[in-house]
C-alpha positions, 0 to 999 in steps of 0.5 A: 817623836813629837817634842811633847812626847819626847819631853814626857818620856825624858822626864819619866826616864830621869826621875825613874833613874834617880829614884832607882839610883837613890835606892842603890841601883846606880848602874842605871845611870850609864844606860839612861845617859846613853839613851838621852844622848842618842844623836837622834834626839834634839839636844836642846829639848833634852837639856831643857828637860834636864834643867826643869828636873834639876831646878824642880828638885832644888825648889823642893829642897828649899821647901824641905828646909834646905839653904844654899850653904847646905847644898854646897856643904852636903854636895862636897861630901857626896858628889864629885867635883864636877857634879858638885859644881853642877849642883851649885850652878842649878841651886843658884839659878833656881834661887835667882828666879825669886824677887830679891825682896822675898829672900831672907838677907842670910839667904842672899848672903849664902847665894853670893858666897856660892862658887858658881859658874858665871856662864850658867844663867846666860846659856839658853840650853845650859847643859851642853855649853856647860859640858863643852867648857869642861870638855865633857862628852854628852854621855858624861854630862848626862851622867853627872846630871843624873848623879845630881838629880839623885843627890837632890831626890835622896836628900832628907828633910831638914829643920826649917831655920830660915823661911824659904825663898818667895815667902812673905815676911822673909825679909822681916825674919832676917832683919832681927839681930841687926845690932847697928854700929855698936854691934859691928865694933864689938864683932870687929874686936872679937874677930881680931882677938880670935884671929890672934888666937888662931895665929899664935903658936902658944896654946895658953895665949890662944886660950887667953885670947879666946876667953877674952873674946868670950867675955866680950861676947857675954857683955855684948849679949847682956847689954842687948838683953838689957836694952830689950828689957828697958824698952819693954818695961819692967816685965818681959815675957816670953812673947817679947823674946825671940829665938832663931836657929842656924846650921853649922857644918863640921869637917870630918872626922871626929864629928862627935867630939866637934859637936861636943865642942859646939855644944859647950860653946853654945851653953856658955852663950845661953844657946842650945845645940842639936847635932846631926853627925850622920850628915855632918852639922849641928843646929844652934838655937839661941837669941839672934844676938848670940848666934853669930858670935857663937858661930864665930867663936866655934869656927875659931876654936875648931881651927885651934883644936885641930892645930893643937891636936896635930902639934901634940900628936905622937907622930909629931914628936921625934920617935913617936908612933903614928897617930891613932883614932882613939888618941885623936878622939880623946884629945878633942873630947878633953880639949872641948871639955876644958875649953867649955869650962874656960868659956863658962868661967869667962861668961860668969865673970862678965855677968858678975860685973853687973850690979844687983839692980842691973842683974835684977832687971836682966833676969826677966829678959834672960828667962824669956830668952831661955824660954824662947830658945827651949820653945824653938828647940821643941818645935824644930826637934820634937824628938831629941835623944842624948848620946854620950861622947866617950874616950878610951885613950888616957894619953890623948885625954891628958894631951888634950887637957894640957893643950886646953889649959896648962894649969892643974885642973880638976878631972871633968870626966870622960863622958858628956852628953850631946843633944841629937835629933832623933832618927 
């Protein structure tokens, strides 16, 4: 068989097998892997076809809104460890083909954080040496390649929150939100506060530290808005305001409750959240000055919530029964609700520190930001439905409320809405 004919045949077999497997016929992987591993076929040619198919599939993902972090997170949920490693190696290799200047800085940062194999890009025929280093036989290596190709083929389109690699102006989009030395100092102080909140064993101390971090976040955000308002003059329209978006992946289980926490953290910081719990992430939309801070605070609070839940759960106490899903769900929803109220109070307190003149100058800028955020939400998610997050375990609700704040508080209710992209 000529190489040209062999290449065409192998490409057709790979894509057809991936398509059928995406529809549920994964038993075809074994048959296709055995065919491609035939000793009579030149391994370098087959490896080249496999590489072309995988990198082509990754390139199509970039055009459909995916980022390197998305591939890493979703692969961790859907693929075995070796298959995930192969997916990350291919993703990093494909993205490295673009000039660095055409990659958004956040893209470059995500690529640098990928746990890739250092030998992958240096190998001419990549699959064979990659498999040999992992002591995988030929059939198993091809089976993994088919699993990754199926994963890439079946991945749904995502909202495009960053320009894909190679697009002109990508560096400009990534440049917004760089806040200089002052921003770096504030971010350092916020991180230090949240690190203390994560390390303390006392819930009330953790909440006080988190609230202080929120107050700093609000002041910094408002200061940034004031700078923008002063530089633009007395009237700041929506055209001068910018909104961006970023995805934050959540750890299962209890994704609905964790998405609620994300929403409440975002609301306290003039941002919006749209959840896709089917895949395990939320999209936060807001001013770039707010997004990094929202993600930082959310990550810390998720850690604190999990730790508080484990410490307060029935099985953690002597003679307690095993933890139940309803108890945990109720705990996290209650915790999120109370934390949201605390953050809102901290944000309002910071806002009240500005005098009437400053507040009057801020109002147009904040309205412009709100308008820009709403416009981007509508653009990215033209169909949004509201979904209720419910609780059914009073003991879990009470424990979550107590963990969030030991003071006697008004009942905030057991149902809150979470915005979702319509399916």
